[in-house]
VMD Tcl script that builds the backbone (N, CA, C; Angstrom):
set m [mol new atoms 423]
animate dup $m
set s [atomselect $m all]
$s set {name element resname resid chain x y z} {
  {N N MET 1 A 11.651 6.391 -9.661}
  {CA C MET 1 A 10.825 6.125 -10.527}
  {C C MET 1 A 9.985 7.505 -10.725}
  {N N ARG 2 A 10.293 7.683 -11.782}
  {CA C ARG 2 A 9.282 8.992 -12.242}
  {C C ARG 2 A 8.978 8.698 -13.835}
  {N N GLN 3 A 7.481 9.446 -13.871}
  {CA C GLN 3 A 7.135 9.187 -15.252}
  {C C GLN 3 A 6.531 10.630 -15.554}
  {N N GLN 4 A 6.680 11.310 -16.819}
  {CA C GLN 4 A 6.081 12.356 -17.220}
  {C C GLN 4 A 5.320 11.984 -18.565}
  {N N PHE 5 A 3.903 12.546 -18.676}
  {CA C PHE 5 A 3.118 12.374 -19.554}
  {C C PHE 5 A 2.809 13.475 -20.479}
  {N N LEU 6 A 2.711 13.566 -21.893}
  {CA C LEU 6 A 2.986 14.772 -22.478}
  {C C LEU 6 A 1.955 14.749 -23.229}
  {N N ASN 7 A 1.083 15.906 -23.572}
  {CA C ASN 7 A -0.102 16.169 -24.330}
  {C C ASN 7 A 0.681 16.279 -25.720}
  {N N SER 8 A -0.634 16.511 -26.489}
  {CA C SER 8 A -0.108 16.521 -28.143}
  {C C SER 8 A 0.556 17.749 -28.812}
  {N N THR 9 A 0.735 18.863 -27.722}
  {CA C THR 9 A 1.630 19.753 -27.701}
  {C C THR 9 A 2.703 19.711 -27.215}
  {N N GLY 10 A 3.275 18.436 -26.588}
  {CA C GLY 10 A 4.366 18.284 -25.879}
  {C C GLY 10 A 4.365 19.074 -24.477}
  {N N SER 11 A 2.945 19.439 -23.971}
  {CA C SER 11 A 3.359 19.758 -22.750}
  {C C SER 11 A 3.036 18.911 -21.835}
  {N N PRO 12 A 3.422 18.667 -20.731}
  {CA C PRO 12 A 2.913 17.745 -19.480}
  {C C PRO 12 A 1.718 18.020 -18.753}
  {N N PHE 13 A 0.854 16.816 -19.017}
  {CA C PHE 13 A -0.488 16.422 -18.161}
  {C C PHE 13 A -0.235 16.009 -16.771}
  {N N LEU 14 A 0.528 15.291 -16.566}
  {CA C LEU 14 A 1.238 14.713 -15.714}
  {C C LEU 14 A 2.346 14.270 -15.614}
  {N N THR 15 A 2.754 14.489 -14.405}
  {CA C THR 15 A 3.948 14.050 -13.702}
  {C C THR 15 A 3.780 13.336 -12.405}
  {N N THR 16 A 4.262 11.835 -12.560}
  {CA C THR 16 A 3.842 11.270 -11.279}
  {C C THR 16 A 5.147 10.543 -10.770}
  {N N GLU 17 A 5.523 10.201 -9.510}
  {CA C GLU 17 A 6.858 9.373 -9.235}
  {C C GLU 17 A 6.601 9.272 -7.906}
  {N N PHE 18 A 7.317 7.835 -7.402}
  {CA C PHE 18 A 7.471 7.468 -6.128}
  {C C PHE 18 A 8.053 8.278 -5.291}
  {N N ASP 19 A 7.828 9.243 -4.161}
  {CA C ASP 19 A 8.690 9.931 -3.128}
  {C C ASP 19 A 9.029 8.886 -2.474}
  {N N GLN 20 A 10.407 8.671 -2.370}
  {CA C GLN 20 A 10.981 7.584 -1.394}
  {C C GLN 20 A 11.061 7.808 -0.273}
  {N N GLN 21 A 11.649 9.538 -0.034}
  {CA C GLN 21 A 11.668 10.227 1.240}
  {C C GLN 21 A 10.542 10.260 2.066}
  {N N ASN 22 A 9.302 10.701 1.485}
  {CA C ASN 22 A 8.322 10.714 2.062}
  {C C ASN 22 A 7.369 9.585 2.067}
  {N N ASN 23 A 7.479 8.362 1.139}
  {CA C ASN 23 A 6.842 7.199 1.107}
  {C C ASN 23 A 5.474 7.165 0.880}
  {N N TRP 24 A 5.502 8.201 -0.462}
  {CA C TRP 24 A 4.250 8.086 -1.359}
  {C C TRP 24 A 4.323 8.469 -2.615}
  {N N ILE 25 A 3.255 8.410 -3.501}
  {CA C ILE 25 A 3.171 8.323 -4.823}
  {C C ILE 25 A 2.714 9.899 -5.159}
  {N N TYR 26 A 3.458 10.758 -5.373}
  {CA C TYR 26 A 2.864 12.154 -5.736}
  {C C TYR 26 A 2.319 12.436 -7.486}
  {N N ASN 27 A 1.406 12.548 -7.512}
  {CA C ASN 27 A 0.799 13.123 -8.970}
  {C C ASN 27 A 0.307 14.392 -9.273}
  {N N ASP 28 A 0.969 15.207 -9.998}
  {CA C ASP 28 A 0.834 16.454 -10.302}
  {C C ASP 28 A -0.048 16.579 -11.989}
  {N N TRP 29 A -1.203 16.780 -11.667}
  {CA C TRP 29 A -1.790 16.873 -12.875}
  {C C TRP 29 A -2.286 18.015 -13.269}
  {N N GLN 30 A -2.143 17.990 -14.875}
  {CA C GLN 30 A -2.114 19.990 -15.219}
  {C C GLN 30 A -2.743 19.710 -16.310}
  {N N GLY 31 A -3.413 21.104 -16.516}
  {CA C GLY 31 A -4.349 21.487 -17.847}
  {C C GLY 31 A -5.505 20.796 -18.139}
  {N N LEU 32 A -5.858 20.743 -19.370}
  {CA C LEU 32 A -6.999 20.047 -19.576}
  {C C LEU 32 A -6.822 18.722 -20.054}
  {N N LEU 33 A -7.926 17.976 -19.302}
  {CA C LEU 33 A -7.300 16.258 -19.733}
  {C C LEU 33 A -8.842 15.954 -20.178}
  {N N THR 34 A -8.001 14.966 -21.164}
  {CA C THR 34 A -9.012 14.005 -22.227}
  {C C THR 34 A -9.355 12.793 -21.592}
  {N N MET 35 A -10.253 12.137 -21.968}
  {CA C MET 35 A -10.041 10.692 -21.876}
  {C C MET 35 A -9.030 10.173 -21.674}
  {N N ASP 36 A -8.199 10.014 -22.715}
  {CA C ASP 36 A -7.085 9.327 -23.231}
  {C C ASP 36 A -5.915 9.837 -22.234}
  {N N TYR 37 A -5.718 11.163 -22.328}
  {CA C TYR 37 A -4.747 11.534 -21.209}
  {C C TYR 37 A -5.104 11.067 -19.610}
  {N N ILE 38 A -6.312 10.797 -19.320}
  {CA C ILE 38 A -6.904 10.218 -18.009}
  {C C ILE 38 A -6.266 8.792 -17.966}
  {N N GLN 39 A -6.307 8.200 -18.748}
  {CA C GLN 39 A -6.470 6.488 -19.006}
  {C C GLN 39 A -4.618 6.365 -19.073}
  {N N GLN 40 A -4.029 7.270 -19.760}
  {CA C GLN 40 A -2.663 7.218 -19.836}
  {C C GLN 40 A -1.937 7.274 -18.665}
  {N N GLY 41 A -2.468 8.548 -18.304}
  {CA C GLY 41 A -1.570 8.731 -16.733}
  {C C GLY 41 A -2.066 7.902 -15.424}
  {N N SER 42 A -3.364 7.412 -15.622}
  {CA C SER 42 A -3.584 6.368 -14.532}
  {C C SER 42 A -3.118 5.459 -14.887}
  {N N TYR 43 A -2.641 4.673 -15.938}
  {CA C TYR 43 A -1.821 3.505 -16.138}
  {C C TYR 43 A -0.444 3.413 -15.777}
  {N N GLY 44 A -0.215 4.864 -15.863}
  {CA C GLY 44 A 1.341 5.106 -15.297}
  {C C GLY 44 A 1.236 5.105 -13.789}
  {N N ILE 45 A 0.478 5.632 -13.079}
  {CA C ILE 45 A 0.250 5.905 -11.766}
  {C C ILE 45 A 0.116 4.168 -11.158}
  {N N LEU 46 A -0.696 3.424 -11.677}
  {CA C LEU 46 A -0.747 2.025 -11.569}
  {C C LEU 46 A 0.449 1.461 -11.631}
  {N N ASP 47 A 1.297 1.450 -12.810}
  {CA C ASP 47 A 2.507 0.887 -12.683}
  {C C ASP 47 A 3.349 1.463 -11.363}
  {N N ILE 48 A 3.588 2.820 -11.144}
  {CA C ILE 48 A 4.201 2.840 -9.813}
  {C C ILE 48 A 3.641 2.203 -8.746}
  {N N ILE 49 A 2.289 2.190 -8.559}
  {CA C ILE 49 A 2.073 1.700 -7.443}
  {C C ILE 49 A 2.392 -0.145 -7.316}
  {N N ARG 50 A 2.331 -0.485 -8.432}
  {CA C ARG 50 A 2.592 -2.092 -8.604}
  {C C ARG 50 A 4.154 -2.402 -8.186}
  {N N GLN 51 A 5.169 -1.516 -9.339}
  {CA C GLN 51 A 6.614 -1.552 -8.436}
  {C C GLN 51 A 7.284 -1.021 -7.155}
  {N N SER 52 A 6.413 -0.101 -6.628}
  {CA C SER 52 A 6.671 0.340 -5.512}
  {C C SER 52 A 5.744 0.054 -4.115}
  {N N HIS 53 A 4.796 -0.728 -4.400}
  {CA C HIS 53 A 4.130 -1.534 -3.544}
  {C C HIS 53 A 3.746 -0.284 -2.182}
  {N N CYS 54 A 3.390 0.851 -2.538}
  {CA C CYS 54 A 3.222 2.085 -1.835}
  {C C CYS 54 A 1.576 2.176 -1.649}
  {N N PRO 55 A 1.113 2.067 -0.410}
  {CA C PRO 55 A -0.582 2.302 -0.456}
  {C C PRO 55 A -0.726 3.890 -0.313}
  {N N TYR 56 A 0.161 4.687 -0.297}
  {CA C TYR 56 A -0.264 6.167 -0.278}
  {C C TYR 56 A -0.018 6.923 -1.364}
  {N N LEU 57 A -0.948 7.648 -1.869}
  {CA C LEU 57 A -0.986 8.481 -2.784}
  {C C LEU 57 A -1.396 9.790 -2.797}
  {N N LEU 58 A -0.853 10.940 -3.397}
  {CA C LEU 58 A -0.985 12.427 -2.847}
  {C C LEU 58 A -1.259 12.830 -4.409}
  {N N THR 59 A -2.551 13.145 -4.905}
  {CA C THR 59 A -2.841 13.549 -6.100}
  {C C THR 59 A -2.901 15.190 -5.980}
  {N N ASP 60 A -2.311 16.155 -6.845}
  {CA C ASP 60 A -2.113 17.124 -6.874}
  {C C ASP 60 A -3.030 17.837 -8.032}
  {N N ASN 61 A -4.069 18.379 -8.076}
  {CA C ASN 61 A -4.970 18.580 -8.965}
  {C C ASN 61 A -4.948 20.416 -8.960}
  {N N ARG 62 A -4.036 20.989 -8.200}
  {CA C ARG 62 A -3.813 22.629 -8.298}
  {C C ARG 62 A -3.665 23.448 -9.491}
  {N N HIS 63 A -3.193 22.283 -10.602}
  {CA C HIS 63 A -2.893 22.705 -11.858}
  {C C HIS 63 A -3.506 22.608 -12.779}
  {N N LEU 64 A -4.989 21.665 -12.687}
  {CA C LEU 64 A -5.525 21.254 -13.489}
  {C C LEU 64 A -6.680 22.299 -14.014}
  {N N LEU 65 A -7.297 22.303 -15.150}
  {CA C LEU 65 A -8.185 23.237 -15.850}
  {C C LEU 65 A -9.122 21.983 -16.449}
  {N N GLY 66 A -10.605 22.718 -15.990}
  {CA C GLY 66 A -11.996 22.195 -16.521}
  {C C GLY 66 A -12.335 20.831 -15.733}
  {N N SER 67 A -13.205 20.207 -16.438}
  {CA C SER 67 A -13.799 19.010 -15.594}
  {C C SER 67 A -13.146 17.720 -16.072}
  {N N TRP 68 A -12.968 16.702 -15.367}
  {CA C TRP 68 A -12.707 15.572 -15.682}
  {C C TRP 68 A -13.782 14.444 -15.351}
  {N N LYS 69 A -14.953 14.967 -15.376}
  {CA C LYS 69 A -15.957 13.831 -14.952}
  {C C LYS 69 A -16.012 12.801 -15.880}
  {N N HIS 70 A -15.973 13.320 -17.175}
  {CA C HIS 70 A -16.292 12.279 -18.079}
  {C C HIS 70 A -15.414 10.676 -17.842}
  {N N ALA 71 A -14.621 10.940 -17.144}
  {CA C ALA 71 A -13.681 9.757 -16.622}
  {C C ALA 71 A -14.031 8.808 -15.696}
  {N N ASN 72 A -15.020 9.603 -14.849}
  {CA C ASN 72 A -15.342 8.782 -13.421}
  {C C ASN 72 A -15.784 7.221 -13.664}
  {N N ASP 73 A -16.759 7.150 -14.856}
  {CA C ASP 73 A -17.037 5.805 -14.783}
  {C C ASP 73 A -16.088 4.805 -14.996}
  {N N TRP 74 A -14.978 5.162 -15.718}
  {CA C TRP 74 A -13.867 4.220 -15.780}
  {C C TRP 74 A -12.891 4.159 -14.596}
  {N N LEU 75 A -12.734 5.325 -14.340}
  {CA C LEU 75 A -12.046 5.108 -12.772}
  {C C LEU 75 A -12.679 4.051 -12.104}
  {N N GLU 76 A -13.803 4.590 -11.935}
  {CA C GLU 76 A -14.598 3.637 -10.496}
  {C C GLU 76 A -14.573 2.043 -10.951}
  {N N GLN 77 A -15.071 2.021 -12.310}
  {CA C GLN 77 A -15.056 0.472 -12.580}
  {C C GLN 77 A -13.774 -0.323 -12.953}
  {N N VAL 78 A -13.063 0.800 -13.566}
  {CA C VAL 78 A -11.474 -0.147 -13.725}
  {C C VAL 78 A -10.359 0.299 -13.288}
  {N N TRP 79 A -10.008 1.464 -13.199}
  {CA C TRP 79 A -8.933 1.860 -12.656}
  {C C TRP 79 A -9.268 1.809 -10.907}
  {N N ILE 80 A -9.558 2.354 -10.083}
  {CA C ILE 80 A -9.513 2.173 -8.689}
  {C C ILE 80 A -9.847 0.844 -8.273}
  {N N PRO 81 A -10.656 -0.349 -9.001}
  {CA C PRO 81 A -10.401 -1.766 -8.717}
  {C C PRO 81 A -9.061 -2.350 -8.940}
  {N N GLN 82 A -8.158 -1.849 -9.814}
  {CA C GLN 82 A -6.880 -2.143 -10.166}
  {C C GLN 82 A -5.928 -1.605 -9.036}
  {N N ALA 83 A -6.223 -0.555 -8.732}
  {CA C ALA 83 A -5.155 0.202 -7.857}
  {C C ALA 83 A -5.171 -0.386 -6.483}
  {N N LEU 84 A -6.592 -0.472 -6.074}
  {CA C LEU 84 A -6.545 -1.414 -4.855}
  {C C LEU 84 A -6.232 -2.915 -4.624}
  {N N ALA 85 A -6.137 -3.443 -5.629}
  {CA C ALA 85 A -5.704 -4.723 -5.989}
  {C C ALA 85 A -4.172 -4.629 -5.553}
  {N N ALA 86 A -3.534 -3.481 -6.287}
  {CA C ALA 86 A -2.228 -3.257 -6.456}
  {C C ALA 86 A -1.887 -2.873 -5.002}
  {N N GLY 87 A -2.346 -2.299 -4.230}
  {CA C GLY 87 A -2.104 -2.082 -2.921}
  {C C GLY 87 A -2.597 -0.784 -2.162}
  {N N MET 88 A -3.086 0.262 -3.097}
  {CA C MET 88 A -3.374 1.308 -3.031}
  {C C MET 88 A -4.203 1.573 -1.773}
  {N N VAL 89 A -4.411 2.421 -0.830}
  {CA C VAL 89 A -5.309 2.261 0.519}
  {C C VAL 89 A -5.852 3.576 0.680}
  {N N TYR 90 A -4.685 4.325 0.555}
  {CA C TYR 90 A -4.945 5.939 1.297}
  {C C TYR 90 A -4.613 7.100 0.203}
  {N N TYR 91 A -5.838 7.897 -0.237}
  {CA C TYR 91 A -5.729 8.675 -1.126}
  {C C TYR 91 A -6.098 10.280 -1.029}
  {N N ALA 92 A -4.890 10.679 -0.970}
  {CA C ALA 92 A -5.077 12.565 -0.569}
  {C C ALA 92 A -5.205 13.024 -1.876}
  {N N HIS 93 A -6.053 14.177 -2.012}
  {CA C HIS 93 A -6.820 14.436 -3.184}
  {C C HIS 93 A -6.707 15.894 -3.026}
  {N N ILE 94 A -5.741 16.937 -3.546}
  {CA C ILE 94 A -5.993 18.172 -3.468}
  {C C ILE 94 A -6.534 18.858 -4.765}
  {N N LEU 95 A -7.640 19.564 -4.200}
  {CA C LEU 95 A -8.831 20.026 -5.300}
  {C C LEU 95 A -8.398 20.832 -6.405}
  {N N ALA 96 A -8.766 20.747 -7.647}
  {CA C ALA 96 A -8.757 21.761 -8.668}
  {C C ALA 96 A -9.310 23.421 -8.123}
  {N N PRO 97 A -8.539 24.384 -8.481}
  {CA C PRO 97 A -9.103 25.607 -8.062}
  {C C PRO 97 A -10.386 25.867 -8.896}
  {N N GLY 98 A -11.266 25.491 -10.196}
  {CA C GLY 98 A -12.368 25.556 -10.364}
  {C C GLY 98 A -13.244 24.815 -10.100}
  {N N VAL 99 A -14.609 25.340 -10.086}
  {CA C VAL 99 A -15.866 24.288 -9.944}
  {C C VAL 99 A -15.981 23.214 -10.840}
  {N N PHE 100 A -15.260 23.143 -11.697}
  {CA C PHE 100 A -15.594 21.819 -12.602}
  {C C PHE 100 A -14.838 20.572 -12.192}
  {N N GLY 101 A -13.515 20.865 -11.797}
  {CA C GLY 101 A -12.699 20.019 -11.133}
  {C C GLY 101 A -13.071 19.669 -10.497}
  {N N GLN 102 A -13.783 20.528 -9.213}
  {CA C GLN 102 A -14.186 20.268 -7.934}
  {C C GLN 102 A -15.369 19.428 -7.732}
  {N N ALA 103 A -16.198 19.890 -8.821}
  {CA C ALA 103 A -17.523 18.847 -9.032}
  {C C ALA 103 A -17.040 17.611 -9.574}
  {N N SER 104 A -15.933 17.215 -10.289}
  {CA C SER 104 A -15.562 16.077 -10.501}
  {C C SER 104 A -15.044 15.184 -9.680}
  {N N VAL 105 A -14.255 15.732 -8.928}
  {CA C VAL 105 A -13.951 15.008 -7.680}
  {C C VAL 105 A -15.058 14.412 -6.584}
  {N N GLU 106 A -15.607 15.713 -6.100}
  {CA C GLU 106 A -17.159 15.027 -5.453}
  {C C GLU 106 A -17.650 13.905 -5.990}
  {N N ASP 107 A -18.165 13.962 -7.319}
  {CA C ASP 107 A -18.449 12.803 -8.006}
  {C C ASP 107 A -17.738 11.447 -7.955}
  {N N MET 108 A -16.361 11.444 -8.016}
  {CA C MET 108 A -15.754 10.423 -7.399}
  {C C MET 108 A -15.856 9.833 -6.251}
  {N N HIS 109 A -15.744 11.190 -5.395}
  {CA C HIS 109 A -15.720 10.825 -4.151}
  {C C HIS 109 A -16.856 10.053 -3.752}
  {N N LEU 110 A -17.968 10.434 -4.072}
  {CA C LEU 110 A -19.417 9.498 -3.918}
  {C C LEU 110 A -19.596 8.286 -4.224}
  {N N ARG 111 A -18.708 8.142 -5.664}
  {CA C ARG 111 A -18.709 6.550 -6.189}
  {C C ARG 111 A -17.500 5.466 -5.504}
  {N N VAL 112 A -16.405 5.933 -5.445}
  {CA C VAL 112 A -15.276 5.060 -4.265}
  {C C VAL 112 A -14.905 5.390 -3.337}
  {N N GLY 113 A -15.549 6.405 -2.554}
  {CA C GLY 113 A -15.069 6.916 -1.263}
  {C C GLY 113 A -15.365 5.504 -0.343}
  {N N SER 114 A -16.156 4.857 -0.244}
  {CA C SER 114 A -16.317 3.795 0.674}
  {C C SER 114 A -15.261 2.847 0.554}
  {N N HIS 115 A -14.690 2.620 -0.424}
  {CA C HIS 115 A -13.517 1.658 -1.279}
  {C C HIS 115 A -12.031 1.561 -0.579}
  {N N LEU 116 A -12.116 2.946 -0.354}
  {CA C LEU 116 A -10.739 3.213 0.076}
  {C C LEU 116 A -10.655 4.667 0.891}
  {N N GLN 117 A -9.616 4.767 1.718}
  {CA C GLN 117 A -9.549 6.149 2.694}
  {C C GLN 117 A -9.177 7.222 1.400}
  {N N LEU 118 A -10.172 7.747 1.140}
  {CA C LEU 118 A -10.046 9.131 0.228}
  {C C LEU 118 A -10.479 10.382 0.934}
  {N N GLN 119 A -9.681 11.280 0.991}
  {CA C GLN 119 A -9.710 12.572 1.672}
  {C C GLN 119 A -9.533 13.730 0.615}
  {N N LEU 120 A -10.026 14.864 0.606}
  {CA C LEU 120 A -10.224 15.805 0.069}
  {C C LEU 120 A -9.859 16.982 0.457}
  {N N PHE 121 A -8.460 18.065 -0.179}
  {CA C PHE 121 A -8.099 18.859 0.677}
  {C C PHE 121 A -7.991 20.071 -0.338}
  {N N ASP 122 A -8.060 21.225 0.360}
  {CA C ASP 122 A -7.715 22.887 -0.355}
  {C C ASP 122 A -6.428 22.818 -0.436}
  {N N THR 123 A -5.153 22.402 0.377}
  {CA C THR 123 A -3.983 22.680 0.301}
  {C C THR 123 A -3.302 21.257 0.344}
  {N N LEU 124 A -2.019 21.537 -0.168}
  {CA C LEU 124 A -0.793 20.895 -0.041}
  {C C LEU 124 A -0.236 20.351 1.375}
  {N N ASP 125 A -0.209 21.041 2.249}
  {CA C ASP 125 A -0.052 21.290 3.647}
  {C C ASP 125 A -1.204 20.404 4.529}
  {N N ASP 126 A -2.273 20.592 4.042}
  {CA C ASP 126 A -3.347 19.584 4.365}
  {C C ASP 126 A -3.109 18.191 4.175}
  {N N ALA 127 A -3.002 18.165 2.891}
  {CA C ALA 127 A -2.810 16.638 2.429}
  {C C ALA 127 A -1.334 15.869 2.946}
  {N N VAL 128 A -0.422 16.543 3.064}
  {CA C VAL 128 A 0.684 15.896 3.399}
  {C C VAL 128 A 0.044 15.708 5.111}
  {N N ALA 129 A -0.089 16.291 5.687}
  {CA C ALA 129 A -0.483 16.390 7.360}
  {C C ALA 129 A -1.511 15.165 7.344}
  {N N TRP 130 A -2.369 14.785 6.561}
  {CA C TRP 130 A -3.080 13.749 6.753}
  {C C TRP 130 A -2.451 12.468 6.406}
  {N N LEU 131 A -1.686 12.554 5.370}
  {CA C LEU 131 A -1.080 11.258 4.833}
  {C C LEU 131 A 0.251 11.001 5.902}
  {N N ARG 132 A 0.825 11.765 6.600}
  {CA C ARG 132 A 1.954 11.690 7.555}
  {C C ARG 132 A 0.924 10.710 8.634}
  {N N GLU 133 A 0.011 11.674 9.154}
  {CA C GLU 133 A -0.724 11.034 10.075}
  {C C GLU 133 A -1.451 9.239 10.009}
  {N N MET 134 A -1.680 9.339 8.557}
  {CA C MET 134 A -1.706 7.935 8.079}
  {C C MET 134 A -0.790 6.907 8.369}
  {N N GLN 135 A 0.471 7.239 7.859}
  {CA C GLN 135 A 1.501 6.775 8.164}
  {C C GLN 135 A 2.055 6.128 9.618}
  {N N ALA 136 A 1.906 7.431 10.337}
  {CA C ALA 136 A 2.006 7.183 11.662}
  {C C ALA 136 A 1.178 6.364 12.371}
  {N N GLN 137 A -0.180 6.349 12.061}
  {CA C GLN 137 A -0.892 5.182 12.548}
  {C C GLN 137 A -0.444 3.663 12.514}
  {N N ASN 138 A -0.359 3.759 10.671}
  {CA C ASN 138 A -0.101 2.348 10.510}
  {C C ASN 138 A 1.612 1.799 11.441}
  {N N ALA 139 A 2.199 2.973 11.283}
  {CA C ALA 139 A 3.534 2.647 12.087}
  {C C ALA 139 A 3.444 1.860 13.381}
  {N N LYS 140 A 1.997 2.519 14.066}
  {CA C LYS 140 A 2.131 1.776 15.680}
  {C C LYS 140 A 1.582 0.549 15.519}
  {N N VAL 141 A 0.883 0.009 14.464}
  {CA C VAL 141 A -0.007 -1.532 14.139}
  {C C VAL 141 A 1.216 -2.744 14.421}
}
mol reanalyze $m
mol bondsrecalc $m
mol representation Tube
mol addrep $m
């Protein structure tokens, strides 16, 4: 289950897939994001959450450029409630390299961090380790 979303020049701005081997949804955001791109991609992720019933998300913003703070109202009020209702619980978020992307996720974390298990990471390895720890804890329950 994999989807790729393309911008107006035909370049991908999001590749998202349910990784069955690791039991998480991997989202690779790229480039500059408009509100329309964020909504298109986020609804694609939501479809995968609904189809897979997977509570674990790994969002990779290492290839993202600029700010996406303009989408935080919509993410907080529209997308996050739908994703939670679909079963999302654990959200590992790898920070973008620039200050604008980092400021965007910090704002989102303040808005929605109390509604789900959202953790911010600098590296893929740290994000993966945390998701595996959450999966191990849930396997014991």
